[in-house]
N, C-alpha and C positions, 0 to 999 in steps of 0.2 A: 076373263080372257088373259092369257099370258102377255106380259108387257115386254118381255125379252124376245128379241127377234129370233134367236136360235131356238128357243122353246116353242114359239109359235110355228116355226118351220117344221120342227120335229113332230108336233102334235097334229098339224092339219095338212101338210103337204102330201099329196098322193094318197090320201085316205078317203075311201068311198064307203057308202052304206048301202046294203041291199034294200031294195024297195019293198020286198015281201017280208023277210024275216029280221031285218034291221041288224044284220051282222056287219061288223066293220072289216074291211079288207084294204091292204096297202098295195097299190099297183100304179103303174104309170098311166097318165091320163089318155095317152094315145091308144093303149091297149083296151082301156075301158070303152072308148068311143068306137073302136073297131069291133067290139064284141068278142074279143079273144079271152076275156076273163069271166069265169063263172063263180057263183057263190059256193063256198065249201059246204054250207049247211043245206041249202035247198036246191042248188043247181041252176038258178036263174041267172040271166045276164043283164038284168036291169039294176043300175046303180045310180046313186046321187052323191054329190059331194057332202062331206061332213060339215054340219052347220057350226059356225063359231059362236060361242056363248057371249 
């Protein structure tokens, strides 16, 4: 895991992963919760936050 705060923010803030095809997408959390964002690859609207290593 990145120890520098700026690097951690850049890598993990507003990054979500599609639950079906595991594609990463960067979007605001509010839009994810409202269901306004869909996956570019499969078209689903189910996302989870990116896990920190």
